C-alpha positions in Angstrom: 0.0 0.0 0.0 3.0 2.3 0.0 6.4 3.5 1.4 6.4 6.0 4.3 10.1 6.9 4.3 11.6 7.6 0.9 14.2 10.0 2.5 16.4 7.7 4.4 18.5 10.3 6.2 17.8 9.0 9.7 19.5 5.6 9.0 16.8 3.6 7.5 15.2 3.8 4.0 11.7 2.8 2.6 9.6 1.3 5.4 6.3 0.0 4.0 2.7 -1.0 4.8 0.8 -3.8 3.0 -1.7 -6.6 3.4 -1.8 -10.2 2.4 -4.7 -11.3 0.3 -6.3 -14.8 -0.2 -6.0 -14.7 -4.0 -4.3 -15.1 -6.4 -1.9 -17.6 -4.8 1.3 -19.5 -5.4 1.2 -23.3 -4.9 4.1 -25.6 -5.6 5.2 -29.2 -5.0 8.7 -30.2 -4.2 9.9 -33.8 -4.1 13.2 -35.8 -4.3 13.5 -37.2 -7.8 16.0 -38.8 -10.2 17.0 -35.4 -11.6 16.5 -31.8 -10.7 13.7 -30.4 -12.9 11.1 -27.6 -12.9 7.6 -28.3 -14.2 4.6 -26.1 -14.9 6.4 -23.0 -16.0 5.6 -21.3 -19.4 7.5 -18.0 -18.8 11.2 -17.9 -19.6 12.0 -15.2 -17.1 10.2 -17.1 -14.3 12.0 -20.3 -15.3 15.4 -18.5 -15.1 14.5 -17.1 -11.7 13.5 -20.5 -10.4 16.7 -22.1 -11.7 18.7 -19.4 -10.0 16.9 -20.0 -6.7 17.4 -23.8 -7.0 21.1 -23.4 -7.8 21.7 -21.0 -4.9 20.3 -23.5 -2.4 22.2 -26.4 -3.9 25.5 -24.5 -3.6 25.0 -22.8 -0.3 23.7 -25.8 1.5 25.3 -28.6 -0.4 22.1 -30.5 -1.0 23.1 -33.9 -2.4 19.9 -35.4 -3.9 18.1 -34.1 -7.0 14.6 -32.8 -6.6 11.7 -31.6 -8.7 9.8 -28.4 -8.4 6.2 -28.4 -9.8 4.4 -25.1 -10.2 0.6 -25.7 -9.7 -0.4 -22.1 -9.3 1.5 -18.9 -9.7 0.6 -15.2 -9.0 0.6 -13.2 -12.3 4.1 -11.9 -13.0 5.1 -8.2 -12.6 1.6 -7.1 -11.5 2.5 -5.6 -8.1 1.1 -8.7 -6.3 4.5 -10.0 -5.1 4.8 -13.0 -7.4 8.6 -13.1 -7.4 8.9 -12.9 -3.6 6.2 -15.5 -3.0 7.7 -17.9 -5.5 11.2 -17.5 -4.1 10.0 -18.0 -0.5 7.8 -20.9 -1.4 10.6 -22.8 -3.1 13.0 -21.9 -0.2 10.5 -23.0 2.4 9.8 -26.2 0.6 13.5 -27.1 0.3 14.1 -26.0 3.9 11.4 -28.5 5.0 12.4 -31.3 2.6 16.0 -31.3 3.7 15.6 -30.0 7.3 17.9 -27.0 6.8 16.7 -25.1 9.8 16.4 -21.8 8.1 14.1 -18.9 9.2 11.9 -17.0 6.7 14.2 -13.9 6.8 17.2 -16.2 6.1 15.4 -17.7 3.1 14.6 -14.2 1.9 18.2 -13.1 2.2 19.4 -16.2 0.4 17.0 -15.7 -2.5 17.7 -11.9 -2.5 14.2 -10.9 -1.6 13.2 -7.8 0.5 15.7 -5.5 -1.2 13.3 -2.6 -0.4 10.0 -3.8 1.0 9.5 -6.5 3.6 5.8 -6.8 3.0 6.0 -10.0 0.9 8.2 -11.6 3.5 5.9 -10.6 6.4 2.8 -11.8 4.6 4.4 -15.1 3.7 5.4 -15.8 7.3 2.4 -14.2 9.2 -0.3 -13.0 6.9 -2.4 -10.0 7.9 -1.4 -6.3 7.7 2.3 -5.9 7.9 4.6 -2.9 8.5 8.3 -3.2 8.0 11.0 -0.9 9.4 12.9 -0.3 6.1 16.4 -1.2 5.1 19.2 -0.2 7.4 22.0 2.0 5.9 24.6 0.3 8.1 27.0 -1.8 6.1 26.8 -4.8 8.4 23.0 -5.0 7.8 23.0 -4.2 4.1 22.0 -7.7 3.1 19.3 -8.2 5.8 15.7 -7.9 4.7 13.6 -5.2 6.4 12.5 -6.3 9.9 8.8 -6.7 10.5 7.9 -4.2 13.2 4.1 -4.5 13.3 1.5 -7.1 12.4 -2.3 -7.0 12.8 -5.2 -9.1 11.6 -6.9 -7.4 8.7 -10.7 -7.2 9.2 -12.3 -10.0 7.1 -15.5 -7.9 6.9 -13.6 -5.4 4.8 -13.5 -6.9 1.2 -10.7 -5.9 -1.1 -11.2 -5.3 -4.8 -8.3 -5.9 -7.2 -8.3 -3.9 -10.4 -6.3 -5.9 -13.0 -4.8 -4.6 -16.2 -3.7 -7.6 -18.3 -2.1 -5.4 -21.0 0.6 -3.8 -18.8 3.3 -4.8 -16.4 4.9 -2.9 -13.5 8.6 -2.0 -13.4 10.8 -5.0 -12.6 14.4 -6.2 -12.9 16.8 -3.7 -14.4 14.1 -1.2 -15.1 13.1 -1.1 -11.4 16.7 -0.6 -10.3 17.3 2.2 -12.8 14.1 3.9 -11.7 15.1 3.9 -8.0 18.6 5.2 -9.0 17.1 8.0 -11.0 14.6 9.2 -8.4 15.6 11.9 -5.9 15.1 11.4 -2.2 11.8 12.5 -0.8 11.9 15.3 1.9 12.5 14.4 5.5 9.4 16.5 6.4 7.2 14.3 4.1 8.7 11.1 5.6 7.9 12.3 9.1 4.3 13.2 8.2 3.7 9.7 6.6 5.4 7.8 9.4 3.2 9.7 11.9 0.1 8.9 9.8 1.0 5.2 9.7 1.7 5.0 13.4 -0.9 7.3 14.8 -3.7 7.0 12.2 -3.6 3.8 10.2 -2.6 1.4 13.0 -5.0 2.7 15.6 -7.8 2.8 13.1 -7.2 -0.8 12.1 -7.1 -1.9 15.8 -10.5 -0.2 16.3 -11.9 -1.3 12.9 -12.4 2.4 12.1 -12.8 2.1 8.3 -13.1 5.8 7.6 -10.0 6.8 9.5 -8.0 3.9 8.0 -9.1 5.0 4.6 -7.9 8.5 5.1 -4.5 7.3 6.2 -4.1 5.0 3.2 -5.3 7.7 0.8 -2.6 10.0 2.2 0.1 7.3 1.9 -1.0 6.4 -1.7 -1.0 9.9 -3.0 2.5 10.6 -1.5 3.9 7.3 -2.9 2.2 7.8 -6.3 3.5 11.4 -6.7 7.0 10.3 -5.8 7.1 7.5 -8.4 5.2 9.4 -11.0 8.3 10.4 -13.0 9.3 6.7 -13.3 5.9 5.3 -14.2 4.4 8.0 -16.3 1.9 9.3 -13.7 0.6 8.6 -10.2 -0.5 5.2 -11.4 1.2 3.0 -13.9 -1.9 2.1 -16.0 -4.1 4.9 -17.4 -7.1 2.6 -17.4 -6.6 1.6 -13.8 -6.1 5.3 -13.0 -9.5 6.0 -14.5 -11.1 3.4 -12.3 -9.3 4.7 -9.2 -10.4 8.3 -9.9 -14.0 7.0 -10.3 -13.7 5.4 -6.9 -12.3 8.5 -5.3 -15.1 10.6 -6.8 -17.5 8.2 -5.2 -15.9 8.6 -1.8 -13.9 5.3 -1.8 -10.7 6.7 -0.4 -9.0 3.4 0.7 -7.8 2.7 -2.9 -4.7 3.0 -4.9 -1.9 1.0 -6.7 -0.1 -2.0 -5.2 3.6 -1.8 -5.5 4.7 -0.8 -9.1 1.3 -1.8 -10.4 -0.4 -2.0 -12.7 -2.8 -3.6 -10.3 -5.0 -1.3 -8.4 -6.9 -2.0 -5.1 -9.9 -0.7 -3.2 -10.9 -1.7 0.4 -14.6 -1.5 1.3 -16.3 -1.4 4.7 -18.7 -4.3 3.9 -19.8 -6.8 1.3 -22.8 -4.7 0.3 -20.8 -1.6 -0.5 -18.2 -3.7 -2.4 -20.8 -5.5 -4.6 -22.7 -2.4 -5.4 -19.5 -0.6 -6.5 -18.3 -3.7 -8.4 -21.6 -3.7 -10.5 -21.1 0.1 -11.2 -17.5 -0.4 -12.2 -18.4 -3.3 -14.5 -21.0 -1.2 -16.2 -18.9 2.0 -16.3 -15.7 0.3 -17.7 -17.1 -2.4 -19.8 -15.4 -1.0 -22.9 -12.0 -1.7 -21.4 -11.3 -5.3 -22.5 -7.9 -5.3 -20.6 -9.5 -4.4 -17.3 -11.0 -6.9 -14.9 -12.0 -7.0 -11.3 -11.6 -9.6 -8.5 -13.0 -9.4 -5.0 -10.7 -11.0 -2.4 -10.2 -11.0 1.4 -7.3 -10.3 3.6 -5.4 -13.4 4.5 -4.5 -13.5 8.2 -2.3 -16.6 8.1 1.1 -17.2 6.5 2.1 -19.8 4.0 1.1 -23.5 4.7 3.4 -26.5 4.1 1.9 -29.9 3.8 4.1 -33.1 3.9 3.1 -35.9 1.6 
C-alpha cells in the first residue's frame, strides 16, 4: 500500500505497509527425484529465476539429492502482487522443510535476494495480515538483511478488497526497477515524518479499532504521496491509465481506501462491507465495460502465513 520513508537520512530507508490477500496464490510441490527439474512454467523469465533459486540453495547448503519443483499455481508476474517474492520464499521454504535445513523465513529471503526494499511480501508469507516493516538499514553490516517486521495485525475480514487488474501492462521490474530507483531523488524528511506519523498514529489505531473511515484517510494519504514520488518513473501517479480512471472514479464516489499496489499496474480498493463492495463492483463493470484489458476480482485479507503440507 505504500512506502512511508523515501528519504532515508535517519539511518533507514523505505519502510512500507501492506496486506496479504487470499487470491491469487502461489502453490508448488517439491519432491526428491531422479534429476533436478522444474515443471509447470511457461514463462522464460520465471524459469530462469527458479533455476537461480534452486542453484543458490544447492550451492549454499550442499544439497546432495536431486529434486523436482512443480508449479501448480502462480501469481501473475510483474503485476504488483508479489509473485517473485512468494515464489522464491515458497521454493525456499519447501527445500528447507524437505532437507531439514533449519532456516528462518528472513534467512530464506536473504538467500533468495528478496526484500531489497519492501519487507511486506516476507511478512505476509510468514504471518499474513497487515504488515509494517522498518525499512532497510543504511549500516554496512546490515546491508543484506531484509527489512524487519515491526508491526503485524489481523486485517478485518469484513472489509472486502477489490483488485483492479490490467492484463495489458506490467509494472517495473528487474533492471528497469533498479534504474528507476537510482534516477529518483530522495523525498523530503518532512514528508517522511508526516507519513510515518500517519501510519503509526492513524492507520494502525484505526485498524485496531476497525475504524474504516480513519484507516481510509491514512491509506489515501500514503497512496498519494507514494504515487507522486514514483510518477516520473511510471508516467503518472498510477502505472496504468485505465486503472487510474477506475481509481479516480472510486475517489469521486468517496472510496478513499484505494490505490496502486507496489509498481502496479494492479489497483486495489478496500470497502467497509460486502454490500458496498458488490454495489460498486456492479457500477464499475458497467462503467468500464469498454476496457477489455481491465478486470475486477473481490478478495479477502489473509491473516495466516504460508502453509506447508508433507506428503
